[in-house]
All heavy atoms as TSV, in Angstrom:
chain	resi	resn	atom	element	x	y	z
A	1	MET	N	N	93.478	103.029	93.490
A	1	MET	CA	C	94.219	102.848	94.724
A	1	MET	C	C	93.888	103.920	95.785
A	1	MET	O	O	93.719	103.553	96.948
A	1	MET	CB	C	95.735	102.841	94.403
A	1	MET	CG	C	96.586	102.545	95.608
A	1	MET	SD	S	96.411	100.848	96.092
A	1	MET	CE	C	97.945	100.582	96.914
A	2	PRO	N	N	93.763	105.200	95.425
A	2	PRO	CA	C	93.396	106.200	96.454
A	2	PRO	C	C	92.051	105.848	97.098
A	2	PRO	O	O	91.850	106.088	98.272
A	2	PRO	CB	C	93.320	107.522	95.687
A	2	PRO	CG	C	94.165	107.322	94.487
A	2	PRO	CD	C	94.045	105.862	94.135
A	3	GLY	N	N	91.124	105.323	96.290
A	3	GLY	CA	C	89.817	104.966	96.832
A	3	GLY	C	C	89.936	103.913	97.918
A	3	GLY	O	O	89.285	104.028	98.949
A	4	GLN	N	N	90.725	102.910	97.698
A	4	GLN	CA	C	90.904	101.862	98.713
A	4	GLN	C	C	91.550	102.391	99.972
A	4	GLN	O	O	91.178	102.020	101.073
A	4	GLN	CB	C	91.698	100.701	98.154
A	4	GLN	CG	C	90.946	99.875	97.116
A	4	GLN	CD	C	91.782	98.714	96.625
A	4	GLN	OE1	O	92.993	98.767	96.592
A	4	GLN	NE2	N	91.094	97.680	96.192
A	5	LEU	N	N	92.523	103.281	99.802
A	5	LEU	CA	C	93.177	103.869	100.973
A	5	LEU	C	C	92.195	104.684	101.785
A	5	LEU	O	O	92.175	104.613	103.025
A	5	LEU	CB	C	94.373	104.734	100.546
A	5	LEU	CG	C	95.578	103.994	99.965
A	5	LEU	CD1	C	96.599	104.996	99.436
A	5	LEU	CD2	C	96.194	103.079	100.980
A	6	GLY	N	N	91.384	105.475	101.118
A	6	GLY	CA	C	90.384	106.287	101.773
A	6	GLY	C	C	89.319	105.434	102.464
A	6	GLY	O	O	88.924	105.765	103.594
A	7	GLU	N	N	88.860	104.414	101.819
A	7	GLU	CA	C	87.874	103.537	102.423
A	7	GLU	C	C	88.426	102.827	103.632
A	7	GLU	O	O	87.779	102.732	104.685
A	7	GLU	CB	C	87.372	102.516	101.383
A	7	GLU	CG	C	86.564	103.150	100.295
A	7	GLU	CD	C	86.272	102.179	99.130
A	7	GLU	OE1	O	86.641	100.976	99.227
A	7	GLU	OE2	O	85.676	102.634	98.151
A	8	GLY	N	N	89.655	102.352	103.533
A	8	GLY	CA	C	90.263	101.687	104.693
A	8	GLY	C	C	90.457	102.633	105.860
A	8	GLY	O	O	90.230	102.279	107.011
A	9	PHE	N	N	90.800	103.878	105.539
A	9	PHE	CA	C	90.922	104.926	106.555
A	9	PHE	C	C	89.577	105.161	107.243
A	9	PHE	O	O	89.476	105.235	108.473
A	9	PHE	CB	C	91.457	106.222	105.940
A	9	PHE	CG	C	91.604	107.329	106.925
A	9	PHE	CD1	C	92.614	107.358	107.857
A	9	PHE	CD2	C	90.697	108.356	106.924
A	9	PHE	CE1	C	92.767	108.384	108.752
A	9	PHE	CE2	C	90.817	109.428	107.826
A	9	PHE	CZ	C	91.839	109.432	108.747
A	10	ALA	N	N	88.497	105.251	106.451
A	10	ALA	CA	C	87.161	105.468	106.984
A	10	ALA	C	C	86.732	104.322	107.919
A	10	ALA	O	O	86.116	104.551	108.948
A	10	ALA	CB	C	86.159	105.662	105.862
A	11	VAL	N	N	87.060	103.102	107.519
A	11	VAL	CA	C	86.721	101.946	108.360
A	11	VAL	C	C	87.391	102.071	109.728
A	11	VAL	O	O	86.790	101.891	110.783
A	11	VAL	CB	C	87.136	100.633	107.695
A	11	VAL	CG1	C	87.108	99.453	108.641
A	11	VAL	CG2	C	86.263	100.331	106.464
A	12	GLU	N	N	88.705	102.412	109.716
A	12	GLU	CA	C	89.442	102.560	110.972
A	12	GLU	C	C	88.907	103.708	111.833
A	12	GLU	O	O	88.820	103.598	113.054
A	12	GLU	CB	C	90.949	102.740	110.693
A	12	GLU	CG	C	91.588	101.476	110.159
A	12	GLU	CD	C	91.347	100.261	111.044
A	12	GLU	OE1	O	91.532	100.363	112.312
A	12	GLU	OE2	O	91.009	99.216	110.536
A	13	VAL	N	N	88.590	104.818	111.186
A	13	VAL	CA	C	88.018	105.966	111.926
A	13	VAL	C	C	86.704	105.587	112.588
A	13	VAL	O	O	86.489	105.906	113.772
A	13	VAL	CB	C	87.798	107.176	110.979
A	13	VAL	CG1	C	86.953	108.239	111.644
A	13	VAL	CG2	C	89.166	107.779	110.569
A	14	GLU	N	N	85.847	104.875	111.886
A	14	GLU	CA	C	84.580	104.446	112.461
A	14	GLU	C	C	84.772	103.470	113.626
A	14	GLU	O	O	84.101	103.575	114.662
A	14	GLU	CB	C	83.683	103.827	111.390
A	14	GLU	CG	C	83.052	104.838	110.506
A	14	GLU	CD	C	82.158	105.805	111.292
A	14	GLU	OE1	O	81.154	105.364	111.881
A	14	GLU	OE2	O	82.448	107.015	111.276
A	15	LYS	N	N	85.676	102.552	113.485
A	15	LYS	CA	C	85.958	101.610	114.585
A	15	LYS	C	C	86.475	102.343	115.819
A	15	LYS	O	O	85.988	102.094	116.918
A	15	LYS	CB	C	86.991	100.554	114.139
A	15	LYS	CG	C	86.436	99.524	113.172
A	15	LYS	CD	C	87.502	98.521	112.780
A	15	LYS	CE	C	86.965	97.482	111.852
A	15	LYS	NZ	N	88.000	96.495	111.475
A	16	ARG	N	N	87.376	103.279	115.607
A	16	ARG	CA	C	87.955	104.038	116.737
A	16	ARG	C	C	86.871	104.936	117.368
A	16	ARG	O	O	86.846	105.115	118.588
A	16	ARG	CB	C	89.132	104.857	116.285
A	16	ARG	CG	C	90.331	104.000	115.962
A	16	ARG	CD	C	91.514	104.796	115.505
A	16	ARG	NE	N	92.556	103.920	115.005
A	16	ARG	CZ	C	93.816	104.266	114.924
A	16	ARG	NH1	N	94.207	105.494	115.264
A	16	ARG	NH2	N	94.696	103.425	114.452
A	17	ARG	N	N	86.017	105.496	116.537
A	17	ARG	CA	C	84.922	106.324	117.064
A	17	ARG	C	C	84.029	105.534	118.006
A	17	ARG	O	O	83.728	105.963	119.123
A	17	ARG	CB	C	84.091	106.932	115.913
A	17	ARG	CG	C	82.957	107.835	116.342
A	17	ARG	CD	C	82.131	108.301	115.159
A	17	ARG	NE	N	81.446	107.223	114.503
A	17	ARG	CZ	C	80.329	106.661	114.959
A	17	ARG	NH1	N	79.724	107.089	116.038
A	17	ARG	NH2	N	79.759	105.685	114.269
A	18	LEU	N	N	83.634	104.367	117.535
A	18	LEU	CA	C	82.766	103.542	118.359
A	18	LEU	C	C	83.484	103.031	119.621
A	18	LEU	O	O	82.890	103.016	120.693
A	18	LEU	CB	C	82.245	102.347	117.553
A	18	LEU	CG	C	81.249	102.764	116.438
A	18	LEU	CD1	C	81.053	101.618	115.460
A	18	LEU	CD2	C	79.935	103.182	117.056
A	19	LEU	N	N	84.757	102.709	119.506
A	19	LEU	CA	C	85.518	102.280	120.669
A	19	LEU	C	C	85.632	103.412	121.699
A	19	LEU	O	O	85.564	103.142	122.903
A	19	LEU	CB	C	86.893	101.821	120.266
A	19	LEU	CG	C	86.965	100.473	119.529
A	19	LEU	CD1	C	88.363	100.229	118.964
A	19	LEU	CD2	C	86.504	99.301	120.395
A	20	SER	N	N	85.751	104.637	121.198
A	20	SER	CA	C	85.877	105.793	122.140
A	20	SER	C	C	84.595	105.975	122.947
A	20	SER	O	O	84.622	106.580	124.011
A	20	SER	CB	C	86.227	107.055	121.366
A	20	SER	OG	O	85.096	107.580	120.642
A	21	PHE	N	N	83.481	105.503	122.414
A	21	PHE	CA	C	82.197	105.558	123.124
A	21	PHE	C	C	81.956	104.306	123.950
A	21	PHE	O	O	80.866	104.124	124.525
A	21	PHE	CB	C	81.031	105.770	122.153
A	21	PHE	CG	C	80.931	107.145	121.603
A	21	PHE	CD1	C	81.276	107.415	120.289
A	21	PHE	CD2	C	80.513	108.221	122.407
A	21	PHE	CE1	C	81.206	108.702	119.772
A	21	PHE	CE2	C	80.424	109.490	121.881
A	21	PHE	CZ	C	80.765	109.754	120.570
A	22	GLY	N	N	82.946	103.422	123.979
A	22	GLY	CA	C	82.789	102.169	124.703
A	22	GLY	C	C	81.878	101.153	124.019
A	22	GLY	O	O	81.354	100.250	124.654
A	23	ARG	N	N	81.735	101.297	122.708
A	23	ARG	CA	C	80.846	100.422	121.961
A	23	ARG	C	C	81.660	99.396	121.155
A	23	ARG	O	O	81.617	99.314	119.943
A	23	ARG	CB	C	79.946	101.239	121.019
A	23	ARG	CG	C	78.955	102.151	121.729
A	23	ARG	CD	C	78.061	101.431	122.759
A	23	ARG	NE	N	77.384	100.269	122.256
A	23	ARG	CZ	C	76.104	100.226	121.911
A	23	ARG	NH1	N	75.367	101.299	121.990
A	23	ARG	NH2	N	75.574	99.089	121.465
A	24	ASP	N	N	82.416	98.595	121.907
A	24	ASP	CA	C	83.202	97.533	121.272
A	24	ASP	C	C	82.323	96.609	120.469
A	24	ASP	O	O	82.730	96.061	119.440
A	24	ASP	CB	C	83.967	96.746	122.343
A	24	ASP	CG	C	84.846	97.612	123.236
A	24	ASP	OD1	O	84.430	98.719	123.576
A	24	ASP	OD2	O	85.944	97.158	123.540
A	25	ASP	N	N	81.104	96.369	120.971
A	25	ASP	CA	C	80.163	95.489	120.321
A	25	ASP	C	C	79.805	95.968	118.909
A	25	ASP	O	O	79.603	95.150	117.997
A	25	ASP	CB	C	78.885	95.328	121.152
A	25	ASP	CG	C	78.181	96.658	121.405
A	25	ASP	OD1	O	78.847	97.684	121.611
A	25	ASP	OD2	O	76.931	96.651	121.421
A	26	LEU	N	N	79.753	97.251	118.723
A	26	LEU	CA	C	79.444	97.822	117.400
A	26	LEU	C	C	80.693	97.966	116.554
A	26	LEU	O	O	80.661	97.803	115.337
A	26	LEU	CB	C	78.761	99.180	117.542
A	26	LEU	CG	C	77.381	99.164	118.227
A	26	LEU	CD1	C	76.853	100.576	118.354
A	26	LEU	CD2	C	76.398	98.296	117.421
A	27	ALA	N	N	81.823	98.269	117.188
A	27	ALA	CA	C	83.079	98.449	116.458
A	27	ALA	C	C	83.450	97.193	115.691
A	27	ALA	O	O	83.922	97.284	114.557
A	27	ALA	CB	C	84.207	98.853	117.415
A	28	ILE	N	N	83.227	96.038	116.270
A	28	ILE	CA	C	83.563	94.796	115.570
A	28	ILE	C	C	82.607	94.500	114.407
A	28	ILE	O	O	82.912	93.665	113.576
A	28	ILE	CB	C	83.647	93.593	116.532
A	28	ILE	CG1	C	82.291	93.330	117.201
A	28	ILE	CG2	C	84.729	93.793	117.572
A	28	ILE	CD1	C	82.231	92.025	117.967
A	29	ARG	N	N	81.501	95.197	114.354
A	29	ARG	CA	C	80.507	94.994	113.280
A	29	ARG	C	C	80.685	95.953	112.118
A	29	ARG	O	O	79.991	95.815	111.097
A	29	ARG	CB	C	79.097	95.122	113.846
A	29	ARG	CG	C	78.752	93.985	114.812
A	29	ARG	CD	C	77.385	94.188	115.455
A	29	ARG	NE	N	76.339	94.387	114.481
A	29	ARG	CZ	C	75.174	94.932	114.754
A	29	ARG	NH1	N	74.879	95.342	115.952
A	29	ARG	NH2	N	74.256	95.104	113.809
A	30	VAL	N	N	81.593	96.933	112.236
A	30	VAL	CA	C	81.855	97.851	111.131
A	30	VAL	C	C	82.361	97.020	109.948
A	30	VAL	O	O	83.241	96.165	110.094
A	30	VAL	CB	C	82.889	98.921	111.518
A	30	VAL	CG1	C	83.319	99.748	110.302
A	30	VAL	CG2	C	82.317	99.808	112.605
A	31	GLU	N	N	81.782	97.267	108.783
A	31	GLU	CA	C	82.084	96.422	107.622
A	31	GLU	C	C	82.514	97.259	106.424
A	31	GLU	O	O	81.877	98.266	106.100
A	31	GLU	CB	C	80.836	95.618	107.250
A	31	GLU	CG	C	81.020	94.684	106.088
A	31	GLU	CD	C	79.769	93.900	105.746
A	31	GLU	OE1	O	78.791	93.983	106.486
A	31	GLU	OE2	O	79.798	93.237	104.710
A	32	TRP	N	N	83.552	96.845	105.766
A	32	TRP	CA	C	84.038	97.474	104.532
A	32	TRP	C	C	83.277	96.810	103.408
A	32	TRP	O	O	83.699	95.894	102.757
A	32	TRP	CB	C	85.519	97.254	104.407
A	32	TRP	CG	C	86.214	98.021	103.294
A	32	TRP	CD1	C	85.647	98.688	102.265
A	32	TRP	CD2	C	87.620	98.176	103.153
A	32	TRP	NE1	N	86.595	99.256	101.476
A	32	TRP	CE2	C	87.846	98.940	102.010
A	32	TRP	CE3	C	88.697	97.721	103.862
A	32	TRP	CZ2	C	89.092	99.292	101.558
A	32	TRP	CZ3	C	89.959	98.057	103.418
A	32	TRP	CH2	C	90.159	98.839	102.290
A	33	VAL	N	N	82.067	97.330	103.173
A	33	VAL	CA	C	81.121	96.698	102.256
A	33	VAL	C	C	81.648	96.687	100.811
A	33	VAL	O	O	81.371	95.741	100.078
A	33	VAL	CB	C	79.762	97.477	102.310
A	33	VAL	CG1	C	78.782	96.913	101.290
A	33	VAL	CG2	C	79.171	97.340	103.732
A	34	ALA	N	N	82.408	97.688	100.422
A	34	ALA	CA	C	82.965	97.700	99.069
A	34	ALA	C	C	83.878	96.518	98.820
A	34	ALA	O	O	84.032	96.066	97.678
A	34	ALA	CB	C	83.729	99.003	98.829
A	35	VAL	N	N	84.471	95.967	99.878
A	35	VAL	CA	C	85.315	94.788	99.758
A	35	VAL	C	C	84.499	93.502	99.899
A	35	VAL	O	O	84.631	92.584	99.109
A	35	VAL	CB	C	86.462	94.804	100.805
A	35	VAL	CG1	C	87.184	93.498	100.849
A	35	VAL	CG2	C	87.417	95.954	100.505
A	36	THR	N	N	83.604	93.453	100.888
A	36	THR	CA	C	82.885	92.229	101.164
A	36	THR	C	C	81.743	91.962	100.186
A	36	THR	O	O	81.422	90.781	99.922
A	36	THR	CB	C	82.323	92.210	102.608
A	36	THR	OG1	O	81.429	93.310	102.765
A	36	THR	CG2	C	83.415	92.297	103.636
A	37	CYS	N	N	81.150	93.042	99.655
A	37	CYS	CA	C	79.997	92.861	98.760
A	37	CYS	C	C	80.182	93.456	97.358
A	37	CYS	O	O	79.348	93.240	96.503
A	37	CYS	CB	C	78.755	93.520	99.402
A	37	CYS	SG	S	78.271	92.791	100.966
A	38	GLY	N	N	81.218	94.235	97.171
A	38	GLY	CA	C	81.486	94.862	95.870
A	38	GLY	C	C	81.020	96.316	95.833
A	38	GLY	O	O	80.434	96.826	96.780
A	39	ASP	N	N	81.315	96.953	94.709
A	39	ASP	CA	C	81.054	98.380	94.572
A	39	ASP	C	C	79.609	98.724	94.264
A	39	ASP	O	O	79.222	99.885	94.320
A	39	ASP	CB	C	81.940	98.973	93.460
A	39	ASP	CG	C	83.387	99.089	93.894
A	39	ASP	OD1	O	83.625	99.274	95.085
A	39	ASP	OD2	O	84.264	99.008	93.017
A	40	GLY	N	N	78.784	97.759	93.890
A	40	GLY	CA	C	77.420	98.053	93.472
A	40	GLY	C	C	76.391	98.251	94.546
A	40	GLY	O	O	75.228	98.442	94.261
A	41	VAL	N	N	76.799	98.265	95.790
A	41	VAL	CA	C	75.861	98.352	96.913
A	41	VAL	C	C	75.333	99.767	97.108
A	41	VAL	O	O	74.214	99.961	97.571
A	41	VAL	CB	C	76.533	97.830	98.221
A	41	VAL	CG1	C	75.580	97.965	99.402
A	41	VAL	CG2	C	76.954	96.385	98.042
A	42	GLY	N	N	76.118	100.763	96.742
A	42	GLY	CA	C	75.695	102.150	96.892
A	42	GLY	C	C	76.360	102.911	98.025
A	42	GLY	O	O	76.181	104.102	98.187
A	43	PHE	N	N	77.155	102.218	98.815
A	43	PHE	CA	C	77.952	102.823	99.869
A	43	PHE	C	C	79.152	101.950	100.111
A	43	PHE	O	O	79.196	100.790	99.662
A	43	PHE	CB	C	77.099	103.039	101.151
A	43	PHE	CG	C	76.578	101.763	101.738
A	43	PHE	CD1	C	77.233	101.114	102.766
A	43	PHE	CD2	C	75.375	101.237	101.312
A	43	PHE	CE1	C	76.742	99.955	103.324
A	43	PHE	CE2	C	74.855	100.075	101.851
A	43	PHE	CZ	C	75.544	99.435	102.869
A	44	ASP	N	N	80.120	102.491	100.831
A	44	ASP	CA	C	81.421	101.776	100.991
A	44	ASP	C	C	81.627	101.147	102.366
A	44	ASP	O	O	82.245	100.130	102.481
A	44	ASP	CB	C	82.573	102.760	100.730
A	44	ASP	CG	C	82.553	103.303	99.328
A	44	ASP	OD1	O	82.391	102.537	98.382
A	44	ASP	OD2	O	82.668	104.546	99.186
A	45	VAL	N	N	81.084	101.792	103.386
A	45	VAL	CA	C	81.323	101.365	104.772
A	45	VAL	C	C	80.008	101.335	105.524
A	45	VAL	O	O	79.227	102.305	105.494
A	45	VAL	CB	C	82.309	102.307	105.487
A	45	VAL	CG1	C	82.546	101.847	106.922
A	45	VAL	CG2	C	83.647	102.375	104.740
A	46	LEU	N	N	79.738	100.218	106.200
A	46	LEU	CA	C	78.599	100.103	107.080
A	46	LEU	C	C	79.099	100.318	108.502
A	46	LEU	O	O	79.974	99.614	108.966
A	46	LEU	CB	C	77.943	98.734	106.973
A	46	LEU	CG	C	76.832	98.443	107.959
A	46	LEU	CD1	C	75.630	99.373	107.776
A	46	LEU	CD2	C	76.391	96.990	107.837
A	47	SER	N	N	78.505	101.286	109.187
A	47	SER	CA	C	78.826	101.557	110.588
A	47	SER	C	C	77.547	101.727	111.368
A	47	SER	O	O	76.463	101.434	110.820
A	47	SER	CB	C	79.734	102.802	110.722
A	47	SER	OG	O	80.188	102.917	112.051
A	48	PHE	N	N	77.654	102.191	112.598
A	48	PHE	CA	C	76.507	102.246	113.487
A	48	PHE	C	C	76.527	103.501	114.369
A	48	PHE	O	O	77.589	104.002	114.672
A	48	PHE	CB	C	76.464	100.998	114.362
A	48	PHE	CG	C	76.432	99.735	113.590
A	48	PHE	CD1	C	77.594	99.109	113.201
A	48	PHE	CD2	C	75.224	99.231	113.146
A	48	PHE	CE1	C	77.598	97.941	112.442
A	48	PHE	CE2	C	75.208	98.069	112.361
A	48	PHE	CZ	C	76.372	97.443	112.013
A	49	ASP	N	N	75.353	103.980	114.705
A	49	ASP	CA	C	75.234	105.077	115.656
A	49	ASP	C	C	75.503	104.539	117.052
A	49	ASP	O	O	74.981	103.479	117.417
A	49	ASP	CB	C	73.820	105.664	115.571
A	49	ASP	CG	C	73.663	106.872	116.519
A	49	ASP	OD1	O	73.310	106.630	117.675
A	49	ASP	OD2	O	73.928	107.991	116.073
A	50	GLU	N	N	76.316	105.272	117.792
A	50	GLU	CA	C	76.705	104.787	119.104
A	50	GLU	C	C	75.562	104.815	120.134
A	50	GLU	O	O	75.614	104.097	121.152
A	50	GLU	CB	C	77.882	105.573	119.631
A	50	GLU	CG	C	77.627	107.032	119.960
A	50	GLU	CD	C	77.682	107.946	118.750
A	50	GLU	OE1	O	77.935	107.491	117.610
A	50	GLU	OE2	O	77.456	109.145	118.965
A	51	ASN	N	N	74.536	105.614	119.889
A	51	ASN	CA	C	73.417	105.712	120.837
A	51	ASN	C	C	72.280	104.720	120.584
A	51	ASN	O	O	71.927	103.968	121.450
A	51	ASN	CB	C	72.881	107.148	120.858
A	51	ASN	CG	C	73.892	108.147	121.364
A	51	ASN	OD1	O	74.506	107.904	122.405
A	51	ASN	ND2	N	74.102	109.198	120.653
A	52	ASP	N	N	71.740	104.776	119.359
A	52	ASP	CA	C	70.589	103.941	119.102
A	52	ASP	C	C	70.894	102.704	118.222
A	52	ASP	O	O	70.003	101.957	117.836
A	52	ASP	CB	C	69.427	104.762	118.468
A	52	ASP	CG	C	69.769	105.286	117.088
A	52	ASP	OD1	O	70.826	104.923	116.497
A	52	ASP	OD2	O	68.969	106.103	116.582
A	53	GLU	N	N	72.178	102.539	117.867
A	53	GLU	CA	C	72.647	101.388	117.094
A	53	GLU	C	C	72.099	101.321	115.674
A	53	GLU	O	O	72.217	100.311	115.020
A	53	GLU	CB	C	72.344	100.075	117.843
A	53	GLU	CG	C	73.012	100.005	119.214
A	53	GLU	CD	C	72.764	98.706	119.945
A	53	GLU	OE1	O	72.330	97.714	119.329
A	53	GLU	OE2	O	73.003	98.696	121.166
A	54	SER	N	N	71.523	102.436	115.185
A	54	SER	CA	C	71.004	102.456	113.822
A	54	SER	C	C	72.206	102.383	112.863
A	54	SER	O	O	73.322	102.792	113.189
A	54	SER	CB	C	70.172	103.691	113.548
A	54	SER	OG	O	70.927	104.876	113.766
A	55	GLU	N	N	71.940	101.875	111.668
A	55	GLU	CA	C	72.971	101.754	110.650
A	55	GLU	C	C	73.359	103.093	110.081
A	55	GLU	O	O	72.506	103.953	109.885
A	55	GLU	CB	C	72.548	100.821	109.550
A	55	GLU	CG	C	72.320	99.391	110.018
A	55	GLU	CD	C	71.853	98.473	108.924
A	55	GLU	OE1	O	71.101	98.924	108.041
A	55	GLU	OE2	O	72.228	97.290	108.925
A	56	ARG	N	N	74.640	103.243	109.777
A	56	ARG	CA	C	75.162	104.436	109.085
A	56	ARG	C	C	75.803	103.936	107.801
A	56	ARG	O	O	76.699	103.066	107.827
A	56	ARG	CB	C	76.211	105.140	109.931
A	56	ARG	CG	C	75.680	105.713	111.214
A	56	ARG	CD	C	76.721	106.273	112.121
A	56	ARG	NE	N	77.451	107.334	111.408
A	56	ARG	CZ	C	78.208	108.263	112.025
A	56	ARG	NH1	N	78.354	108.208	113.310
A	56	ARG	NH2	N	78.808	109.169	111.354
A	57	PHE	N	N	75.353	104.449	106.687
A	57	PHE	CA	C	75.870	104.064	105.378
A	57	PHE	C	C	76.808	105.134	104.879
A	57	PHE	O	O	76.390	106.259	104.638
A	57	PHE	CB	C	74.706	103.852	104.395
A	57	PHE	CG	C	73.661	102.903	104.883
A	57	PHE	CD1	C	72.460	103.396	105.316
A	57	PHE	CD2	C	73.905	101.539	104.918
A	57	PHE	CE1	C	71.476	102.525	105.807
A	57	PHE	CE2	C	72.916	100.672	105.398
A	57	PHE	CZ	C	71.730	101.168	105.826
A	58	ILE	N	N	78.087	104.809	104.738
A	58	ILE	CA	C	79.119	105.816	104.457
A	58	ILE	C	C	79.651	105.596	103.038
A	58	ILE	O	O	80.147	104.503	102.700
A	58	ILE	CB	C	80.249	105.734	105.470
A	58	ILE	CG1	C	79.673	105.972	106.884
A	58	ILE	CG2	C	81.348	106.735	105.138
A	58	ILE	CD1	C	80.636	105.651	107.997
A	59	GLU	N	N	79.580	106.656	102.223
A	59	GLU	CA	C	80.175	106.661	100.909
A	59	GLU	C	C	81.465	107.498	101.001
A	59	GLU	O	O	81.404	108.661	101.420
A	59	GLU	CB	C	79.220	107.261	99.876
A	59	GLU	CG	C	79.769	107.463	98.510
A	59	GLU	CD	C	80.072	106.152	97.784
A	59	GLU	OE1	O	79.479	105.103	98.117
A	59	GLU	OE2	O	80.889	106.183	96.867
A	60	VAL	N	N	82.593	106.917	100.613
A	60	VAL	CA	C	83.869	107.603	100.743
A	60	VAL	C	C	84.271	108.178	99.379
A	60	VAL	O	O	84.224	107.481	98.361
A	60	VAL	CB	C	84.945	106.614	101.239
A	60	VAL	CG1	C	86.312	107.319	101.332
A	60	VAL	CG2	C	84.550	106.032	102.574
A	61	LYS	N	N	84.651	109.430	99.356
A	61	LYS	CA	C	85.175	110.082	98.155
A	61	LYS	C	C	86.630	110.481	98.414
A	61	LYS	O	O	86.930	111.104	99.429
A	61	LYS	CB	C	84.364	111.329	97.830
A	61	LYS	CG	C	82.894	111.019	97.532
A	61	LYS	CD	C	82.758	110.183	96.291
A	61	LYS	CE	C	81.286	109.915	95.997
A	61	LYS	NZ	N	81.132	108.940	94.943
A	62	THR	N	N	87.514	110.111	97.494
A	62	THR	CA	C	88.912	110.430	97.640
A	62	THR	C	C	89.450	110.982	96.328
A	62	THR	O	O	88.805	110.920	95.297
A	62	THR	CB	C	89.742	109.211	98.053
A	62	THR	OG1	O	89.590	108.225	97.047
A	62	THR	CG2	C	89.289	108.659	99.375
A	63	THR	N	N	90.684	111.475	96.372
A	63	THR	CA	C	91.363	111.942	95.153
A	63	THR	C	C	92.786	111.446	95.170
A	63	THR	O	O	93.349	111.153	96.230
A	63	THR	CB	C	91.328	113.515	95.093
A	63	THR	OG1	O	91.973	113.909	93.889
A	63	THR	CG2	C	92.014	114.125	96.280
A	64	GLY	N	N	93.345	111.370	94.005
A	64	GLY	CA	C	94.734	110.909	93.870
A	64	GLY	C	C	95.714	112.057	93.729
A	64	GLY	O	O	96.836	111.857	93.338
A	65	LEU	N	N	95.295	113.273	94.057
A	65	LEU	CA	C	96.184	114.422	93.957
A	65	LEU	C	C	97.388	114.291	94.917
A	65	LEU	O	O	97.226	113.842	96.036
A	65	LEU	CB	C	95.428	115.708	94.268
A	65	LEU	CG	C	94.326	116.065	93.265
A	65	LEU	CD1	C	93.609	117.333	93.739
A	65	LEU	CD2	C	94.900	116.286	91.880
A	66	GLY	N	N	98.532	114.687	94.454
A	66	GLY	CA	C	99.733	114.606	95.274
A	66	GLY	C	C	99.840	115.777	96.172
A	66	GLY	O	O	100.451	115.943	97.094
């Protein structure tokens, strides 16, 4: 469960980051790959660089500590 919360948070952070740069076109393409393709892909979130539109592969690490 902590992993899903962290991944969801990372997706939202990436969308907001791109929106803050006026890159709505890229923000809508941010993908929670761990959900859409499964855990075996090697990363959790697909995002994009706001300048050159290159792909950013994000692996999220979380903990369940209280």
